[in-house]
VOBA-1610 file (N, C-alpha, C; in pm, whole numbers, padded with zeros to 5 digits, always signed):
BEGIN
Met-01751+01307+01316Met-01806+01196+01235Met-01869+01097+01313His-01993+01043+01291His-02052+00947+01371His-02033+00809+01316Gly-02046+00711+01405Gly-02049+00575+01364Gly-01914+00498+01378Tyr-01811+00564+01427Tyr-01690+00499+01451Tyr-01609+00563+01564Ala-01528+00487+01629Ala-01451+00536+01748Ala-01304+00527+01720Val-01227+00614+01760Val-01083+00615+01745Val-01021+00574+01885Gln-00955+00460+01892Gln-00901+00403+02016Gln-00759+00439+02020Val-00723+00503+02139Val-00579+00533+02167Val-00533+00426+02267Ser-00436+00348+02241Ser-00390+00242+02331Ser-00307+00301+02444Asp-00299+00237+02549Asp-00228+00285+02663Asp-00148+00163+02733Glu-00052+00196+02818Glu+00037+00086+02871Glu-00045-00001+02969Ser-00154+00025+03006Ser-00235-00057+03104Ser-00278-00184+03037Glu-00259-00194+02905Glu-00313-00309+02839Glu-00198-00408+02801Val-00084-00389+02857Val+00031-00489+02839Val-00002-00618+02896Arg+00016-00719+02818Arg-00015-00853+02865Arg+00101-00943+02835Thr+00110-01051+02909Thr+00211-01160+02874Thr+00161-01257+02782Pro+00237-01268+02668Pro+00180-01363+02569Pro+00176-01508+02621Val+00072-01582+02593Val+00055-01722+02633Val+00044-01806+02518Ala+00127-01904+02503Ala+00125-01990+02393Ala-00013-02076+02399Arg-00082-02082+02290Arg-00214-02152+02289Arg-00244-02212+02152Val-00322-02305+02156Val-00370-02365+02026Val-00443-02260+01951Asn-00427-02242+01824Asn-00514-02145+01747Asn-00581-02216+01629Ile-00658-02133+01555Ile-00742-02183+01449Ile-00658-02249+01335Ile-00530-02202+01323Ile-00444-02257+01214Ile-00417-02406+01253Asp-00392-02429+01381Asp-00364-02571+01421Asp-00489-02658+01390Val-00606-02607+01424Val-00728-02682+01405Val-00741-02707+01257Ala-00723-02609+01174Ala-00738-02625+01027Ala-00642-02729+00969Glu-00516-02735+01024Glu-00424-02825+00974Glu-00458-02968+01019Arg-00506-02984+01137Arg-00554-03118+01187Arg-00667-03173+01108Ala-00770-03080+01086Ala-00887-03119+01014Ala-00873-03129+00867Arg-00757-03066+00811Arg-00733-03065+00672Arg-00834-02980+00593Val-00867-02872+00649Val-00955-02773+00587Val-00893-02633+00611Ser-00960-02531+00553Ser-00915-02400+00558Ser-00961-02336+00687Arg-00899-02220+00723Arg-00935-02146+00851Arg-01074-02102+00839Ala-01123-02050+00718Ala-01254-02013+00703Ala-01358-02124+00731Thr-01325-02246+00689Thr-01411-02363+00718Thr-01419-02391+00873Val-01307-02380+00929Val-01302-02398+01079Val-01391-02297+01147Ser-01381-02174+01106Ser-01472-02065+01161Ser-01611-02086+01145Arg-01642-02124+01023Arg-01799-02151+00989Arg-01838-02270+01073Ser-01754-02380+01081Ser-01802-02494+01151Ser-01816-02466+01300Leu-01727-02398+01359Leu-01745-02370+01508Leu-01845-02278+01540Arg-01890-02193+01440Arg-01998-02101+01460Arg-02136-02159+01427Gly-02130-02282+01375Gly-02264-02354+01343Gly-02335-02293+01225Leu-02253-02228+01130Leu-02316-02174+01014Leu-02341-02268+00902Ala-02425-02231+00808Ala-02449-02314+00690Ala-02331-02321+00595Lys-02350-02385+00487Lys-02247-02400+00383Lys-02128-02494+00423Val-02149-02573+00534Val-02042-02667+00569Val-02112-02800+00582Ala-02053-02898+00503Ala-02107-03035+00505Ala-02100-03089+00645Pro-02198-03171+00684Pro-02203-03228+00823Pro-02074-03309+00856Glu-02026-03390+00759Glu-01904-03467+00781Glu-01781-03380+00804Thr-01778-03255+00727Thr-01666-03165+00752Thr-01676-03103+00880Arg-01795-03057+00916Arg-01816-02994+01048Arg-01766-03092+01159Gln-01806-03209+01144Gln-01772-03300+01260Gln-01621-03331+01261Arg-01552-03333+01144Arg-01415-03346+01147Arg-01340-03229+01213Val-01399-03106+01187Val-01345-02988+01256Val-01363-02986+01397Leu-01485-03027+01451Leu-01518-03040+01596Leu-01430-03141+01655Asp-01402-03257+01587Asp-01317-03352+01648Asp-01170-03310+01656Ala-01121-03230+01560Ala-00986-03176+01570Ala-00987-03081+01681Ala-01080-02992+01689Ala-01080-02892+01801Ala-01080-02959+01941Ser-01152-03064+01952Ser-01164-03131+02078Ser-01024-03198+02113Glu-00967-03265+02013Glu-00834-03333+02022Glu-00730-03237+02075Leu-00736-03104+02015Leu-00632-03010+02047Leu-00666-02917+02168Ser-00789-02948+02223Ser-00839-02870+02331Ser-00844-02721+02295Tyr-00886-02689+02179Tyr-00909-02559+02116Tyr-01033-02487+02175Val-01006-02368+02223Val-01123-02290+02269Val-01119-02166+02183Ala-01227-02147+02115Ala-01245-02027+02027Ala-01260-01905+02110Ser-01212-01786+02055Ser-01218-01662+02129Ser-01356-01616+02140Leu-01395-01525+02232Leu-01533-01486+02242Leu-01584-01412+02121Arg-01492-01353+02038Arg-01540-01279+01924Arg-01567-01378+01812Ala-01523-01512+01825Ala-01549-01603+01709Ala-01687-01627+01683Ser-01781-01613+01785Ser-01920-01630+01760Ser-01996-01500+01737Gly-01918-01394+01716Gly-01983-01258+01686Gly-01974-01170+01798Pro-02018-01032+01783Pro-02012-00931+01888Pro-02104-00970+01997Ala-02070-00915+02113Ala-02158-00943+02231Ala-02297-00879+02209Ala-02398-00937+02280Ala-02528-00895+02263Ala-02546-00741+02296Gly-02608-00670+02205Gly-02637-00532+02244Gly-02525-00435+02205Ser-02399-00494+02161Ser-02281-00409+02129Ser-02275-00391+01976Arg-02208-00283+01935Arg-02178-00265+01796Arg-02053-00344+01751Pro-02056-00408+01634Pro-01934-00477+01592Pro-01827-00377+01566Ser-01697-00412+01568Ser-01586-00311+01556Ser-01483-00377+01468Val-01408-00282+01410Val-01291-00336+01328Val-01167-00244+01373Ala-01056-00312+01378Ala-00928-00242+01409Ala-00859-00201+01268Val-00829-00077+01254Val-00756-00029+01137Val-00612+00004+01179Ile-00514-00068+01127Ile-00381-00054+01157Ile-00308+00023+01050Val-00262+00149+01076Val-00204+00231+00969Val-00064+00286+01014Pro+00033+00292+00919Pro+00163+00339+00964Pro+00173+00496+00978Phe+00109+00572+00887Phe+00124+00723+00893Phe-00014+00784+00860Ile-00097+00808+00959Ile-00234+00858+00933Ile-00227+01001+00876Thr-00114+01076+00893Thr-00103+01211+00846Thr-00067+01219+00694Arg-00020+01114+00637Arg+00019+01119+00501Arg-00099+01091+00406Trp-00099+01163+00295Trp-00211+01164+00204Trp-00259+01026+00159Phe-00177+00934+00120Phe-00218+00813+00082Phe-00291+00726+00190Phe-00225+00721+00302Phe-00280+00645+00414Phe-00417+00705+00468Ser-00419+00837+00473Ser-00537+00906+00519Ser-00656+00882+00426Thr-00618+00881+00296Thr-00726+00866+00195Thr-00778+00724+00194Val-00687+00623+00203Val-00731+00490+00213Val-00815+00469+00339Thr-00761+00527+00446Thr-00840+00502+00574Thr-00981+00566+00561Ala-00993+00677+00503Ala-01130+00741+00484Ala-01220+00656+00402Gly-01164+00587+00299Gly-01240+00502+00218Gly-01302+00383+00300Ala-01206+00332+00388Ala-01251+00215+00455Ala-01338+00251+00571Val-01314+00361+00645Val-01400+00397+00752Val-01541+00447+00706Asp-01545+00506+00594Asp-01681+00544+00546Asp-01768+00425+00514Phe-01699+00322+00453Phe-01773+00198+00418Phe-01814+00133+00551Leu-01727+00116+00640Leu-01759+00049+00766Leu-01867+00124+00850Arg-01867+00253+00844Arg-01966+00330+00920Arg-02101+00315+00866Ile-02108+00315+00734Ile-02240+00297+00665Ile-02310+00161+00702His-02220+00057+00721His-02269-00064+00754His-02273-00101+00906Gly-02258+00001+00988Gly-02287-00023+01130Gly-02166-00062+01214Tyr-02044-00043+01164Tyr-01929-00094+01237Tyr-01853+00036+01302Asp-01807+00012+01423Asp-01717+00102+01487Asp-01569+00082+01440Val-01487+00178+01445Val-01345+00155+01399Val-01253+00191+01521Leu-01162+00112+01563Leu-01052+00140+01645Leu-00923+00158+01557Leu-00878+00284+01563Leu-00761+00327+01477Leu-00633+00318+01552Tyr-00540+00237+01497Tyr-00406+00222+01559Tyr-00301+00282+01456His-00236+00396+01502His-00152+00465+01424His+00001+00419+01474Leu+00078+00349+01386Leu+00207+00302+01420Leu+00302+00373+01335Gly+00368+00480+01383Gly+00446+00578+01305Gly+00592+00538+01292Ser+00640+00433+01348Ser+00784+00390+01344Ser+00792+00242+01364Ala+00911+00196+01332Ala+00932+00051+01348Ala+00932+00020+01512Asp+00987+00106+01590Asp+00980+00077+01727Asp+00833+00076+01788Ile+00752+00165+01742Ile+00615+00164+01792Ile+00539+00045+01734Arg+00568+00011+01616Arg+00506-00111+01552Arg+00544-00240+01637Asp+00682-00250+01670Asp+00726-00367+01732Asp+00662-00374+01877His+00652-00261+01938His+00590-00251+02077His+00440-00299+02068Phe+00372-00252+01965Phe+00235-00281+01944Phe+00215-00431+01933Phe+00302-00499+01855Phe+00282-00639+01837Phe+00332-00722+01955Glu+00418-00671+02031Glu+00459-00732+02164Glu+00336-00732+02260Arg+00268-00617+02260Arg+00144-00607+02348Arg+00025-00679+02296Met+00006-00667+02162Met-00106-00719+02092Met-00236-00689+02162Pro-00284-00567+02164Pro-00399-00527+02231Pro-00527-00555+02159Leu-00529-00632+02049Leu-00649-00649+01971Leu-00737-00772+02018Asp-00672-00869+02081Asp-00749-00996+02109Asp-00874-00970+02191Ser-00986-01015+02147Ser-01120-01008+02213Ser-01174-00856+02213Arg-01116-00777+02147Arg-01161-00632+02144Arg-01235-00598+02012Val-01189-00666+01911Val-01256-00634+01773Val-01290-00764+01701Asp-01378-00742+01597Asp-01421-00850+01520Asp-01346-00876+01399Gly-01263-00787+01349Gly-01190-00797+01231Gly-01079-00697+01231Ile-00981-00711+01135Ile-00863-00627+01123Ile-00844-00587+00982Leu-00818-00457+00962Leu-00762-00403+00835Leu-00622-00347+00857Thr-00527-00394+00783Thr-00398-00345+00785Thr-00366-00260+00665Leu-00324-00139+00673Leu-00300-00058+00554Leu-00157-00035+00524Ser-00104-00109+00433Ser+00026-00095+00381Ser+00134-00100+00493Met+00103-00183+00602Met+00205-00188+00701Met+00313-00281+00663Pro+00444-00233+00695Pro+00561-00313+00675Pro+00565-00414+00785Leu+00542-00548+00756Leu+00528-00651+00864Leu+00634-00753+00843Thr+00691-00795+00955Thr+00788-00903+00957Thr+00710-01034+00967Glu+00775-01143+00946Glu+00709-01278+00945Glu+00655-01292+01095Glu+00728-01245+01199Glu+00682-01264+01332Glu+00555-01186+01350His+00544-01060+01297His+00423-00985+01309His+00296-01048+01246Thr+00324-01111+01123Thr+00227-01182+01045Thr+00170-01300+01123Leu+00257-01371+01190Leu+00218-01489+01262Leu+00136-01445+01385Ala+00173-01331+01450Ala+00100-01280+01559Ala-00036-01238+01524Leu-00061-01171+01408Leu-00192-01139+01362Leu-00271-01271+01331Arg-00216-01357+01259Arg-00285-01478+01228Arg-00329-01567+01357Ala-00249-01557+01460Ala-00274-01633+01577Ala-00404-01576+01653Leu-00441-01448+01613Leu-00570-01395+01678Leu-00690-01464+01632Asp-00694-01542+01536Asp-00807-01604+01476Asp-00917-01509+01438Leu-00872-01387+01400Leu-00981-01289+01347Leu-00963-01263+01199Pro-01085-01243+01131Pro-01085-01216+00986Pro-00996-01090+00974Met-00920-01095+00862Met-00823-00987+00834Met-00816-00966+00688Val-00799-00835+00644Val-00779-00793+00501Val-00671-00693+00508Ser-00582-00683+00412Ser-00474-00593+00404Ser-00476-00506+00279Val-00430-00385+00286Val-00419-00308+00169Val-00271-00270+00136Gly-00226-00297+00013Gly-00092-00262-00021Gly+00015-00366+00009Thr-00020-00460+00097Thr+00080-00568+00121Thr+00004-00689+00161Ala+00053-00804+00116Ala-00024-00927+00139Ala+00017-01000+00263Val-00081-01040+00340Val-00059-01130+00455Val-00106-01263+00419Pro-00013-01367+00418Pro-00052-01500+00365Pro-00187-01557+00428Gly-00275-01609+00342Gly-00391-01666+00395Gly-00511-01566+00413Ser-00488-01437+00386Ser-00592-01334+00401Ser-00608-01260+00275Pro-00723-01203+00248Pro-00752-01128+00128Pro-00661-01002+00133Ser-00631-00947+00017Ser-00561-00819+00006Ser-00605-00740-00111Val-00587-00611-00101Val-00627-00521-00206Val-00504-00428-00241Gly-00483-00407-00368Gly-00372-00307-00409Gly-00358-00299-00550Ile-00248-00244-00600Ile-00209-00237-00736Ile-00088-00314-00758Asp-00047-00332-00891Asp+00070-00394-00926Asp+00174-00277-00927Glu+00259-00266-00824Glu+00348-00153-00797Glu+00447-00146-00913Ala+00502-00264-00943Ala+00606-00266-01051Ala+00544-00224-01184Ala+00425-00278-01218Ala+00360-00234-01344Ala+00326-00091-01350Ala+00290-00032-01238Ala+00267+00110-01242Ala+00390+00188-01271Ala+00509+00150-01215Ala+00633+00214-01241Ala+00674+00198-01383Arg+00654+00075-01434Arg+00691+00043-01580Arg+00611+00132-01672Gly+00478+00153-01636Gly+00407+00243-01713Gly+00450+00385-01722Ala+00500+00430-01606Ala+00546+00564-01598Ala+00674+00584-01684Val+00770+00486-01667Val+00893+00494-01737Val+00877+00473-01883Asn+00788+00380-01917Asn+00767+00352-02057Asn+00708+00473-02130His+00633+00563-02067His+00582+00683-02115His+00704+00769-02154Leu+00799+00784-02061Leu+00910+00867-02088Leu+01000+00804-02195Leu+01015+00677-02208Leu+01087+00614-02315Leu+01019+00637-02449His+00890+00629-02451His+00808+00659-02580His+00834+00808-02622Leu+00859+00887-02531Leu+00890+01021-02571Leu+01036+01046-02608Lys+01116+00940-02609Lys+01252+00935-02659Lys+01351+00983-02552His+01316+00966-02434His+01402+01005-02315His+01498+00877-02296Glu+01622+00900-02264Glu+01708+00792-02232Glu+01780+00807-02093Arg+01811+00932-02057Arg+01859+00968-01930Arg+01745+00991-01829Ile+01695+00884-01783Ile+01576+00889-01696Ile+01613+00864-01546Gly+01591+00969-01467Gly+01632+00951-01329Gly+01514+00902-01245Phe+01546+00858-01124Phe+01457+00802-01031Phe+01471+00870-00892Ile+01357+00918-00843Ile+01361+00975-00709Ile+01281+00886-00615Ala+01340+00832-00507Ala+01280+00730-00419Ala+01258+00806-00280Gly+01157+00761-00206Gly+01142+00799-00068Gly+01225+00719+00016Ala+01310+00773+00100Ala+01402+00700+00186Ala+01333+00683+00320Ala+01323+00551+00364Ala+01264+00521+00495Ala+01350+00580+00607Asp+01276+00634+00707Asp+01360+00679+00826Asp+01425+00575+00896Asp+01372+00449+00884Asp+01430+00334+00949Asp+01424+00213+00852Pro+01528+00152+00810Pro+01522+00043+00716Pro+01430-00078+00753Arg+01395-00080+00887Arg+01302-00184+00931Arg+01165-00153+00893Phe+01138-00031+00846Phe+01010+00020+00822Phe+00995+00066+00676Asn+01044-00030+00588Asn+01041+00005+00441Asn+00919-00061+00378Phe+00868+00003+00282Phe+00738-00039+00227Phe+00752-00120+00096Val+00660-00211+00084Val+00660-00305-00028Val+00648-00224-00160Ser+00560-00114-00160Ser+00547-00033-00276Ser+00669+00030-00324Ser+00756+00069-00234Ser+00888+00130-00267Ser+00972+00026-00341Glu+00982-00096-00294Glu+01055-00200-00362Glu+00996-00233-00501Gly+00869-00235-00501Gly+00805-00264-00627Gly+00827-00155-00738Arg+00810-00034-00699Arg+00835+00079-00802Arg+00979+00092-00841Arg+01078+00067-00746Arg+01211+00065-00802Arg+01243-00053-00895Arg+01178-00161-00871Arg+01197-00277-00961Arg+01133-00257-01095Gly+01015-00181-01092Gly+00957-00154-01219Gly+01039-00056-01303Tyr+01091+00042-01241Tyr+01193+00137-01299Tyr+01300+00062-01367Glu+01361-00025-01299Glu+01472-00093-01359Glu+01432-00190-01466Gln+01321-00255-01450Gln+01264-00343-01556Gln+01239-00274-01694Ala+01180-00152-01679Ala+01155-00077-01798Ala+01279-00039-01876Leu+01377+00013-01794Leu+01501+00055-01857Leu+01567-00073-01922His+01577-00184-01852His+01644-00292-01913His+01572-00349-02046Ala+01437-00347-02037Ala+01362-00387-02150Ala+01385-00300-02280Ala+01419-00166-02248Ala+01454-00078-02357Ala+01599-00087-02392Gly+01688-00170-02334Gly+01819-00188-02364Gly+01909-00086-02298Leu+01863-00016-02188Leu+01935+00072-02112Leu+01977+00018-01985Thr+02083+00073-01933Thr+02131+00030-01798Thr+02091+00134-01686Val+02087+00087-01572Val+02053+00183-01453Val+02188+00255-01410Asp+02182+00381-01423Asp+02290+00465-01387Asp+02261+00530-01252Glu+02332+00485-01149Glu+02307+00527-01010Glu+02333+00671-00986Arg+02407+00731-01086Arg+02420+00876-01079Arg+02282+00948-01107Leu+02188+00879-01161Leu+02060+00939-01189Leu+01946+00894-01084Val+01994+00833-00982Val+01903+00781-00873Val+01933+00862-00744Ala+01829+00909-00677Ala+01850+00989-00553Ala+01729+00945-00458Ala+01757+00954-00330Ala+01658+00916-00229Ala+01659+01033-00121Ala+01547+01055-00069Ala+01536+01159+00040Ala+01397+01120+00113Pro+01393+01179+00246Pro+01282+01148+00329Pro+01143+01185+00261His+01038+01128+00317His+00900+01152+00258His+00865+01297+00238Gly+00785+01326+00142Gly+00707+01449+00128Gly+00771+01538+00027Leu+00714+01664+00026Leu+00754+01762-00070Leu+00893+01805-00049Glu+00935+01827+00075Glu+01077+01870+00100Glu+01174+01759+00054Gly+01128+01628+00074Gly+01218+01520+00037Gly+01238+01524-00118Gly+01121+01551-00189Gly+01137+01546-00334Gly+01220+01661-00387Ala+01211+01776-00321Ala+01296+01892-00351Ala+01443+01854-00327Ala+01479+01794-00202Ala+01607+01751-00169Ala+01668+01653-00269Ala+01592+01557-00306Ala+01638+01450-00403Ala+01670+01512-00537Met+01583+01596-00585Met+01603+01668-00710Met+01728+01756-00709Thr+01748+01819-00598Thr+01868+01907-00575Thr+01999+01814-00584Gln+01989+01695-00525Gln+02099+01604-00538Gln+02132+01576-00688Leu+02026+01542-00761Leu+02047+01505-00899Leu+02114+01633-00981Leu+02065+01750-00953Leu+02114+01862-01022Leu+02264+01889-00987Ser+02312+01840-00874Ser+02457+01873-00828Ser+02545+01770-00895Arg+02502+01678-00967Arg+02583+01570-01023Arg+02627+01599-01161Pro+02739+01536-01213Pro+02794+01564-01337Pro+02705+01536-01457Ile+02610+01440-01438Ile+02517+01404-01546Ile+02380+01434-01497Met+02305+01499-01589Met+02166+01545-01549Met+02061+01471-01632Pro+01954+01421-01561Pro+01856+01346-01639Pro+01771+01453-01732Thr+01711+01394-01835Thr+01621+01475-01918Thr+01483+01452-01868Ala+01466+01342-01791Ala+01333+01315-01728Ala+01354+01243-01600Val+01256+01257-01510Val+01254+01203-01376Val+01134+01132-01341Phe+01141+01004-01295Phe+01030+00926-01239Phe+01031+00940-01099Ala+00934+00995-01026Ala+00927+00998-00881Ala+00840+00886-00829Glu+00889+00824-00726Glu+00818+00711-00667Glu+00673+00740-00631Tyr+00627+00865-00589Tyr+00499+00896-00564Tyr+00483+01054-00586Asp+00369+01097-00603Asp+00341+01235-00644Asp+00403+01339-00555Glu+00395+01319-00430Glu+00455+01422-00340Glu+00595+01450-00360Leu+00673+01338-00393Leu+00815+01361-00437Leu+00816+01431-00559Ala+00736+01393-00658Ala+00734+01464-00790Ala+00703+01615-00770Ile+00612+01645-00691Ile+00577+01791-00663Ile+00692+01867-00604Gly+00763+01799-00510Gly+00881+01867-00458Gly+00989+01880-00561Ala+01002+01793-00647Ala+01112+01796-00752Ala+01068+01907-00847Leu+00945+01916-00876Leu+00893+02016-00971Leu+00937+02164-00917Trp+00912+02179-00777Trp+00943+02299-00723Trp+01094+02333-00729Ala+01179+02234-00710Ala+01325+02247-00705Ala+01375+02289-00843Leu+01311+02226-00943Leu+01360+02249-01088Leu+01327+02394-01124Arg+01212+02441-01084Arg+01168+02580-01112Arg+01247+02684-01032Arg+01287+02644-00904Arg+01377+02741-00830Arg+01507+02745-00893Ala+01545+02637-00967Ala+01686+02643-01026Ala+01681+02702-01171Gly+01569+02759-01195Gly+01555+02825-01333Gly+01534+02736-01448Leu+01506+02610-01428Leu+01488+02509-01534Leu+01339+02503-01575Asp+01313+02472-01693Asp+01188+02464-01754Asp+01134+02320-01741Val+01006+02308-01699Val+00950+02170-01696Val+00824+02184-01783Pro+00819+02105-01886Pro+00911+01995-01924Pro+01010+02029-02025Gly+01031+02153-02055Gly+01131+02196-02162Gly+01273+02134-02130Asp+01321+02156-02008Asp+01458+02102-01972Asp+01453+01959-01915Val+01353+01935-01816Val+01339+01810-01752Val+01187+01784-01745Ser+01158+01661-01779Ser+01016+01610-01766Ser+01005+01543-01628Ile+00884+01550-01566Ile+00859+01491-01429Ile+00734+01403-01444Ile+00729+01285-01385Ile+00616+01198-01376Ile+00625+01134-01236Gly+00495+01113-01188Gly+00482+01054-01056Gly+00387+00934-01060Val+00350+00889-00933Val+00246+00782-00921Val+00146+00823-00813Asp+00027+00807-00828Asp-00080+00821-00729Asp-00203+00904-00783Asp-00171+01012-00853Asp-00278+01113-00887Asp-00328+01175-00760His-00233+01235-00689His-00257+01311-00568His-00355+01420-00601Glu-00439+01462-00494Glu-00535+01564-00521Glu-00481+01697-00572Met-00347+01724-00556Met-00285+01846-00612Met-00234+01825-00750Ala-00225+01708-00794Ala-00168+01668-00919Ala-00246+01752-01047Pro-00369+01749-01055Pro-00432+01813-01157Pro-00402+01966-01154Met-00403+02030-01035Met-00379+02170-01023Met-00241+02206-01067Leu-00138+02129-01045Leu-00002+02151-01090Leu+00022+02096-01231Asp-00075+02040-01296Asp-00056+01987-01435Asp+00042+01872-01440Leu+00037+01790-01333Leu+00136+01690-01318Leu+00101+01561-01387Thr+00183+01512-01479Thr+00170+01389-01536Thr+00183+01271-01433Thr+00105+01178-01430Thr+00118+01083-01325Thr+00043+00946-01364Val+00077+00844-01285Val+00007+00718-01305Val-00098+00712-01185Ala-00224+00714-01215Ala-00328+00718-01122Ala-00371+00582-01060Gln-00388+00576-00935Gln-00452+00457-00864Gln-00574+00505-00793Ser-00672+00410-00774Ser-00789+00444-00704Ser-00770+00426-00550Val-00727+00534-00483Val-00679+00519-00344Val-00804+00497-00257Thr-00910+00580-00264Thr-01025+00570-00183Thr-01089+00439-00204Ala-01095+00394-00321Ala-01158+00265-00359Ala-01088+00153-00295Gln-00958+00160-00275Gln-00883+00046-00215Gln-00926+00030-00072Gly-00951+00130+00000Gly-00998+00129+00137Gly-01143+00076+00145Ala-01229+00117+00055Ala-01367+00074+00052Ala-01381-00071+00022Ile-01295-00117-00087Ile-01303-00253-00127Ile-01249-00348-00019Ala-01144-00300+00047Ala-01085-00386+00156Ala-01187-00397+00270Ala-01259-00288+00306Ala-01364-00296+00406Ala-01474-00388+00361Gln-01515-00393+00237Gln-01619-00466+00186Gln-01572-00618+00191Leu-01453-00645+00151Leu-01410-00781+00167Leu-01408-00826+00317Leu-01366-00745+00410Leu-01370-00788+00544Leu-01504-00816+00589Leu-01606-00732+00549Leu-01738-00763+00598Leu-01802-00886+00530His-01763-00911+00411His-01790-01045+00353His-01748-01158+00439Val-01623-01144+00486Val-01573-01262+00568Val-01647-01273+00692Leu-01666-01147+00761Leu-01728-01143+00888Leu-01877-01197+00877Gln-01947-01162+00768Gln-02081-01213+00747Gln-02093-01345+00683Asn-01976-01408+00660Asn-01969-01539+00599Asn-02027-01541+00459Glu-02005-01437+00385Glu-02055-01439+00246Glu-01940-01476+00147Ala-01823-01484+00186Ala-01709-01520+00101Ala-01662-01665+00139Gly-01633-01732+00026Gly-01587-01875+00054Gly-01432-01880+00082Asp-01377-01993+00065Asp-01244-02017+00096Asp-01148-01944+00001Ala-01203-01905-00123Ala-01126-01836-00223Ala-01102-01685-00194Ala-01161-01644-00067Ala-01152-01502-00042Ala-01005-01449-00028Ser-00906-01542-00010Ser-00778-01491+00013Ser-00702-01453-00120Glu-00773-01466-00229Glu-00719-01423-00356Glu-00694-01285-00355Pro-00579-01225-00395Pro-00558-01080-00394Pro-00641-01005-00492Val-00687-00881-00466Val-00761-00801-00556Val-00662-00702-00607Val-00637-00702-00734Val-00533-00606-00800Val-00622-00506-00882Leu-00613-00385-00847Leu-00694-00279-00913Leu-00604-00221-01034Pro-00667-00174-01136Pro-00592-00122-01248Pro-00534+00023-01218Thr-00433+00060-01297Thr-00384+00197-01286Thr-00404+00257-01433Arg-00395+00393-01435Arg-00398+00456-01565Arg-00309+00577-01572Leu-00251+00600-01694Leu-00170+00711-01713Leu-00250+00836-01742Met-00213+00942-01662Met-00281+01064-01674Met-00181+01162-01731Leu-00206+01192-01863Leu-00110+01280-01944Leu-00149+01420-01912Arg-00040+01488-01869Arg-00056+01636-01837Arg+00065+01712-01881Gly+00095+01826-01829Gly+00193+01920-01890Gly+00331+01897-01845Thr+00362+01814-01749Thr+00505+01806-01707Thr+00592+01703-01785Thr+00536+01642-01886Thr+00613+01557-01973Thr+00608+01594-02118Ser+00731+01586-02189Ser+00727+01615-02328Ser+00864+01545-02380Pro+00887+01537-02509Pro+01000+01483-02565Pro+01131+01563-02517Pro+01250+01504-02503Pro+01367+01580-02466Pro+01401+01683-02574Ala+01480+01787-02546Ala+01516+01894-02638Ala+01578+01829-02762Ser+01655+01734-02756Ser+01722+01674-02874Ser+01615+01620-02968Ala+01510+01550-02907Ala+01411+01495-02999Ala+01321+01602-03059Arg+01302+01709-02980Arg+01227+01823-03037Arg+01290+01905-03155Ser+01425+01888-03164Ser+01497+01962-03262Ser+01493+01882-03402Thr+01394+01917-03476Thr+01378+01837-03595Thr+01482+01888-03699Pro+01506+01809-03807Pro+01612+01853-03907Pro+01561+01998-03974His+01438+02022-03985His+01393+02145-04045His+01438+02262-03951Arg+01410+02235-03813Arg+01452+02348-03717Arg+01599+02368-03705Arg+01681+02256-03718Arg+01822+02265-03714Arg+01876+02342-03829Ala+01819+02324-03952Ala+01860+02382-04078Ala+01828+02533-04062Arg+01722+02579-04000Arg+01692+02720-03990Arg+01788+02783-03888Arg+01832+02711-03790Arg+01930+02765-03693Arg+02063+02792-03766Leu+02102+02689-03853Leu+02226+02694-03932Leu+02224+02818-04023Asp+02114+02838-04088Asp+02101+02959-04177Asp+02112+03089-04106Lys+02057+03094-03981Lys+02068+03224-03908Lys+02218+03240-03862Gly+02290+03133-03852Gly+02429+03151-03816Gly+02530+03195-03920Arg+02483+03191-04044Arg+02571+03230-04163Arg+02583+03382-04181
//
């Protein structure tokens, strides 16, 4: 693919962090936003003369020196964006990344891709912080960040946009995770299910847990409570990411004394694994157990999987567009407002009413007649 580069970091870039005044300090001193500081120091329009002077005075008082990137890419070089992603091999992250990269490539930006596949790698990355003076902007894709990591990113004084998790003071793109889960569970409740199980993806390291997981568990519980039902932990199981994890979690549920009539899976790959485990156990889907997921994975239509769809590619493209607006000074101070995209229920063949609800009085009477 042309138009972007993939950067692999190495140990030669280790540096000793040096405390310095940053754009946040200048913004606080001048009582303006970071975006206004950036525009003022770059001499761009849309800043009132008195505001620009206040920013310049604050920068002078604090001995603030803007990074080389603050005034744009070096002459003759292509602008570049760092994309920080936790798991590039997983469907959601690779799809979001593709949406962002395609948009950036079309608009003439190179991409430096940083794959942080564990909490230890993530922590080491932020200790080294190899981004300063190398890129013009940053996209973080659903990265589980601590407050320390967030502060380290903000201290770079670089435009930043996040997908799936909010970084204070920066634009973000995503869905309402709890609402998506409530939509899935409410669909099962409308079908008259009451024993509704939940399959979650268990993080390999609790330090590397995702905001989406917390939101979807919360939405599951909210929907049950709103329907007057309690959460039965015997109907909840967790297993590692992916198809095998979904099968393992479903097998856990099948081994317990109480079996769900329907299962909500945190995301479609878990749902697909659960579907496989149920059919291996000789159970009918949805006759014996209904299954619903979230995402609308590319395999979901082929497997006739009911799911709550989100626009995954669009999230990457919109995040890239927001970042370019900030880089090109097209967005005002309100650019930090989160963009929440809608979800939609995709009704397919893996959900139906439970057996008890399907047994109408007429059908029960016929069975009684046959037994006489």
